[in-house]
N, C-alpha and C positions, 0 to 999 in steps of 0.2 A: 621794342615798344609794339604792343598789340594794336591791331586795327581792325575796325569793323564797318564796312560802307564807306570807307574813307576816312573814319573818325579815329582819333588815337585813345588810348584807354590807359590808365597807370595802373599797373599791378603791385608794385610795391607800395606798402600801406605804412603811414606814420603810425608811432608808437604812441597812441594816446588812450586813455581809459573810456572816453565817449565817443570820438568821432573817427570812427573807421570807415571810409568808403570803400565801396567794394564794386564788383562788376555788375551787380542788380541795380545798385544806384545810378552807375554811369547809363545804363541801358535807358533807364526810366527817364534820365535827364536828355538823351539823345531824342527821346518820343516825345517831349515836352517842346523841345527845340525845332524838329522838323516836321513834324505832323499836324499842319496848319491847315486851314482851306486856301485854296489855289484856284486857277483859272479851270482846273480840271473838276472843279466843284461847281461850276456856274450851271444855271439851269439852261438848257440847250432849247427847250421847247417852251415858248412863254404859256402861261395859263391862262393868259388874257390879252387880248388885241393890245397893240400899244406898250407891251412891258419892255424893259430894257435890259440888256446883257451887260455885266460890269466885270471886266476884269479885276481879280482880286490878288493882291501881292501877299506874301507870307507875313506876318506879323510876329516881330520878335516879342518874347515873354521873360521877364525877369521874375525868378521866385525865390522866396527864402523859406528855411524851415530845417526842422532836423530829418536826418536820414533815417530812415525807418530799417532796423537791423533784420537781416535775413538769415538763412541758415547757415551760412558761412561764418556769420561773425558770432553765432552761439556759442564756439568753442576756439576759434583763431582769430589771430591777430589781436592779442590781448593778453594780460597778466592775469593768471588765476591764483587765489589762494583759497586753497581747500581744507576746511570751511572758511568763510570770511568772518564768521562768529564764533566763538567756543565759549559754550556755558559749562563751567566746571562743576556747577551745583554746589553742593555744600562741603566745604574742604574742611575735615576734621583730621584726616591723614594726608600725607603728600599724594597728589594725583597728577598722572601724566596724560597728555594728549598728543597726537600726531598732526602735525599740520603739512601741508604739501604747497610748494612754490613751483609754478607751472608757467614757464615761457612758451606761450601757445602762437608767438610770432614766427615767422619763417626767415627768421635772421637774428644774430645774437643780440642779447637783451644784457645790460650792465647794471647788475646789483651793487650800487655804490654805497648804500647804508642801510641801517635796521633801527630806527629811533624808537626808543621805550617811552612811554608816558604813563605815570602813575603804576608802575610795575613792579614795585615792592612787594617781596615774597614770589615774585614769578622769575622764572628762568626760561631761556630759548635756545636751544642748541642745535647748531647744523653748521652748514656752509656759511662761513662769515664774510662779509664785505671787505674789499673790494672782489667781486666775483662775477666771472662771464658765463651767462647762461646760453649754451647752445640753441640752436632752434628747436624747438619742442621739448628741450630738456625740463627734467623735474628734478628740484629739490626737496628732500625731507627734513622738516626740524621737529624736535620735540619740546613741547611746552610743558614744564612742571609747576605746579601751584603747592607752597608749603603752607602749613596751618600758622605759622608766624608771618605776621604781617597785619594790614588795616582790615577791618572786620567786614567791609564791604569791597568787592572785587570790580573795577570798571576801569580796565586797562587797554592802552592800544599799542601795537609794533606796527609803525610805519615803514614799509620795504620800499625804498627809493630806487627807481629803476629809471635809468635815462631821464633823472630830473623830475619824474613824475612819481607821486607817493601814494602807494596802495596800502590800505589800514587793514588790520586784522586786531578784531576787538574780542578782550576778553571779560568775561561776566560771571560772577559767582560769590558764594558767602562764605567766610571762615568761622569756624566754631571749634572750640576746645571741647573734649569730653571732661565731664565731671564724673571722676572716676571713683567716687566713695559711695558705696552701698549702705543701704540703713542697717542699723542695729537691729536685728531679729527680735531682740528683748522687748521691744517696744511698737506699738503700732504705727503705719504710715497713716498720714491723714491727707486725704485727697479733697480739696474744696472747689465746688461749681459755683460761680455768681454771676447770675444773669442782672439785668438792671432794667426796671420796669417804672413807668411814671403812672400812677394812680390819678385818675380825676374823679371827684367825689361831688354827686349833686345833691341837692337839698334834702332829698329823701332818703338818703345815703346808699343809693345805687352806684355803681361805679363804673367807669369805663377804665380798661388798662393798655397801655402803650408801650410795646418792648422798644428799649434804647440800644439792645445790642443783639446783633444777628446771631452771634455764638456765645456761649458762657465763657468768662475768664477761668482760669484753673490755676490752682496751686498745690505743691507737693510740700508736706510739713515732715520731717521726721529726724530721728536723732542717728548721728552717725559716730562711729569711733574709728579713729585712723591710726596706724602704727606703722614704725619702720620706713620702708621705701614710700609707702603708701601715703605717710604722714608728711613726708617731706615734699611728695609730688603734690598733695594739695596745699602746703604751705606756698611752693613756688606758682600754682594755678592763682591762688589769691593775690599774690603780688602782681602777676601781669595779666590776668584775665576775668578779675571780679567785677568788672566793667562792662564785660562784652556778653554776647549772647552765647551761651553754652549747648551742647549737646546733652541731654538728659535721659537716661534710660528710664524706661515705664518698669518701674520696678515690680508692680504688681503684675505684669503680664510675662513670666517666665516659661517660654516653650524650651524644648530642648533639641538637639540635633539626633535625628532617628538612624544617622548614618554617618561614618567618618567623612570629613570635608579636606580634601587635600590642596595643597597651595596650587593656584591657579584655577581652581574650581568656581563655579558661576551659580550651581544649583543646591540648595539647601535643602535637604529633606528634614523635615520638622515634625513634632509630635506635641499634642496638646496645645496647639495655636489657633483654633477654629475660631475663639471668639474674643481674640486678642485684637491690640490696635495697630498692627502691622496693615501697609497700604502702600499701593503702587506710588512710585515718586517718594516715598520716606526713607528712612534710614534705619538700620538694625545693628544691634552691638553683639558680637560674639564675646562671650564674658566667662573668663576663669577667676580671674582675680583683679584687684585695682590695679595690678602692675603690669596683667597679661590680658589683653583685649583688642578685639579690632572692630572698627566700623565700616559698614559697608551701606552703599546705596542701593536701593532696592528699584529693580526694575519692573517685577510683576509680582504679586503674591496670591495664591489661592490656599486654602486652609491644606497644610501639608507640605506644600512646596512654595519656596521663596527662589526667586532668579535674581541676582546681583546686576548691577549696571556694568560693573568692573571684576575683575578675578579677584580674588581672596589672596592677601599676601603669605598668610600662615597656613599649615595644617592645623585641623581641630578635630578632636576624637568624638566618636559617639556620646551622647549623654552632655555635651557641652551646652551650657545656656544661653538662649539667644532671645534678646528684649527688643521689643520695638523701641525706637528712640523719637523724643520730641525735642522742642529746644526752649529755652528759658533763662532767667537771669538770677544770679544769686542776689541776698539782700546787700543794701547798699551799706549797713553796719554788720559786719559778722563778729560773733562772740563766741570763744571756746573755752575749755577748760583744759589746762596741762595736767592730767593725771600723773605722768610721769615724764622722764626725758625722753620717752620714745612713745608716748600713748596721749592722744588729744580727743576729746569728747566735745561735740558740738549738736544744738539743736538748729536746724536751717529749715526756712521756709523759702521755696524756689518758685518764683512767678513764671509760668510758661507764657510764651509769646502767642497771642489769640491769633496772629497772622500766620504762623506755621504750625500751631499745635492744633491736632485733630483729639477731641474729647471722647472718642468713641462712644456716642450716643446712639443707639440704634434707632430707627424708624419703624414703629408698629402701631396698628390701630389699637384702640382700647377694647379689650374684650367684653367689657359689660358697660352699657350706657342707661342711663335715663332722661329722656326728654331730649335727646341728642347731645347730653353732658356725661363724661365718663363717671361710672361709680369705681371707685377702688377698694375691692373687697380683701385684700391680705390682711389679716389680723396683726397687730402690733406686739412688740415685744413686751412682756409685762414685768422683765426683769426687775427694771427700776419704775417706781411710781411717776406717771406723767404729770406735767406742770399743767395747768389750766387755771384760766380767770375769767373775768368781766370787766369791761372797759365802758364806762357810762359815757353816752352822747348828751354832754351838757356844755354849756357856756357860763361863763363868770365874769363878773366885774368886780374888782377888789382894789380900791385907792390906797389900803394899808392903813388908814387912819380911822376906820369906824366901821359900820355895818358894810357888808358884801352883798351883792346880788348874785344868785345863780338861777339858771333856768335850763329846761332840758331841750336839746334838738330833737330828740327822738323819746317816746315813753318806754323804750326798752334798752338794754345793753348790748354791746358787742362781746361775743364769746371767741375766746381764742384757747388753744390748748396745743401740747406737744405729742407727736407721736414718734415713736422709735420703731425700727424694723432690724430683725436679725437674718440676714441672708446667707444661705449656705449652699453652695455650688455656683459655678459658672452660669449657667442657664438661669438662676433665679437672680444672680447679680445684673446680668444684662437685661432682664425684663425689668428689673428696678429702673436701671439706667434708661431704658426705654419709656419708662413711666416719668421721670425727670424730664426728659426730652419732651414729652407731650405737655407738660406743664409750662417750660419756658419761664421758669421763675414765677412770678407772681402773674404773668400775664393770662394764662389759662386756668380757670378755677377747676375744682373735681368736687364730686361727693363723696364723703368720707363718713363711714358710721362712727358715732361715739364709742361705740363698742363698751358702752356702760349700760344698766338696767335703767331705760328711762320710762317706759311704760310695762304696765302688767296686763296682760290678756286673760280676760274673764269668762269667755265664751269660744267655744270651738268654731273654726272657720271652714266652710264648707269649700269642695273643690270649685263650685260655681258662685259663691258668695262674692259680692262686692261691696261688703260692708263688715266691720269688724268692732266687737265693744271691747272697752278698757276701762281699768279703775281711774275714776276720776282723780287727776293731780294736776290740773292747771285751772285753777280758779279765775285768772286773770283771762281766759278765753285766747290765748295766742296760740292753742293747739290747732292744728290744721287751718288756721288762717294766716300767721305770720310766716314771713317767706323761709325762715329758718326752722319751721316745724310744719312743714309741707311734704316731708317724705321720711319714712321710716323703714328699718329693715327688721325682719323676722328671723333670727339667728337659731336655727334649730339644733338639735343636740347630734344629729348625724353631720353636722357641719355644713347644710344646706343654708344659704342667705337668701331670703326673699324680699327684694326692694319694690316697694310700692309707695305711689303718691297717695296722701290722705286729704281730705277736705270735707266741709258741712257737717261740724260737728255738732251732736244733738245731745245734751244734757238730760239723761232720764230721771234725775232727782234723787236717784237711789245710790249715789257714789260711783256711777258709771256713766260711760259717755259713749256713743256709737261716732264713727269715722266712715266715710265712703272711702273705698280703695280705688286707685286709679285702674285696676283689671283685676280679675279673679285670679286667686292664688295658682289654679289649675291643679292642687292636690287638697286634700284633707289634712287641715290642721289643727290638732287637738293640742290642748292647753298644756300638758303635760310634756308635747314634743318641744316646746319653745324654750330654749335656755335663757334668751332675753329678747326684748324688743328694745330698740335705740333710734333715737333719731338719726338722720341722714341729713346734717346741713351741707350748704356750699360752702367750700373753702377756698381760700386763696391761699398758696403755698409763700415762705418766704423767698426771696431771690437767692440768698446763700445757703447751700446745702452742703455739708461735709461728710463723706464716706470715711469710716475708720476702717482700715484693712488690717485685720488680726493676723490673717493669712493671704494667700492668693486665692482661696477658696471660703473664707468667712470674713463678712463685712457687716459692721453695726451702721445704722444712719438714724440720726434724730432731727426731725424737722419740725419747726413751728408753723401752725396754720391759724388763720383768722377766719371766721365765718362771716360771710357776706350775702347782702341780698341778691337774689338772681337778677 
């Protein structure tokens, strides 16, 4: 038994997870008990005549509270599970983790049981109870998480040591890979859908409120499965149609620039700079529906992808590598049995908005007018765009006689569809950035009508702040109505000049003058002008579909509605 100043100290510590008194705590208790005012602390020389000197006896004190751990307790006189919580992440293929049990007591510890709770699809291998851990002994356990089991992993292994339980917690999510690629004979359709609440005032001005932080996304494509791939698909539908699946982003096919050996963790990629790889996501090494491997991404920079764990197989240079996302198959699946070994289906996969990254770049608008973006990419004229007008009017019709109708406004709302053909990844990503800036219907945009709306009848000087056009608007809306206050001069050399217009003056000779918001800065001849078009302020639809013909060619058609600024 150790002693200090005649006091005894216990050096053998109890095996409890919370209360481990040690030498420092006992020294602190010694100070509390024995360092109190006594006769030696009495004032010997009174500060004023008549003062009395009192003899003081030690006053005992009883204090309660928790012992504050010291350096010694940080490591010793306890049981360590390293780590205490294991996050296995996305379990698409079997994953293993190493867990250590360390007896940090200076005496034997008896591991009498390991109790598993909600551990379906998990296994823990290592020294089995009952086993005695010598002082400072360490045991190694291997935790394996299989793809088969509950979709959500929240399990506990309780290590019972001398009657006290120490918990090891396991977290993760199980996914199965949807291993059927699209039929290349038909395009893949990617739909982005925002949600916006529109509040309309009596004068038809609007306020838009976004109800989704990120758009929801779906992939729709035709697939053909044969042989073992068809059998795999059928078993997947039987067992996992209800659960979240890992979905390759088929539009983003990178390639291995160098061979990847089994056990490697660094992938050299080519053609991936604008793709949807991201830190903490997943990637799929793909050869066929029956030969593939899913890996967790630790870090990604264009050209190099580092995995969180070593790959299990060797892969040659040129192997396709897709970023992965997560989603659900439709609740009702229909397919056609073309033969005994071939199935054809059209599927719509809803991606999980909590785990999906829509790969929408953040970029500033290149052209603006009055602080609002002007989008000047000319649409595709292969198909005639749809356009129309909607009257602002109310009506009362009891159905048994005359009806009553009255206008809310003296003009109609104009809508039309725009379609764009995008070639090359830079153009595709620029367009996705445009969609991100719109956030569905929330953020309006100026778009030229790209039709011949006005005819310039007089040259415009470089410093002129007015222009003269043929009179086409007897109603007097030109330059005054909100949807007729911006025009675009589209020149034959491709230049587009956007200016605001105001103060219409009818000259009585079939022409009208309009003030420009600023000078053009260049001489504009009437012969230089291909067309003059209105530039209304538009609100985009919340749902947008990108039609992927190839990884480099995309078509997109969107309906827009003209609004008041």
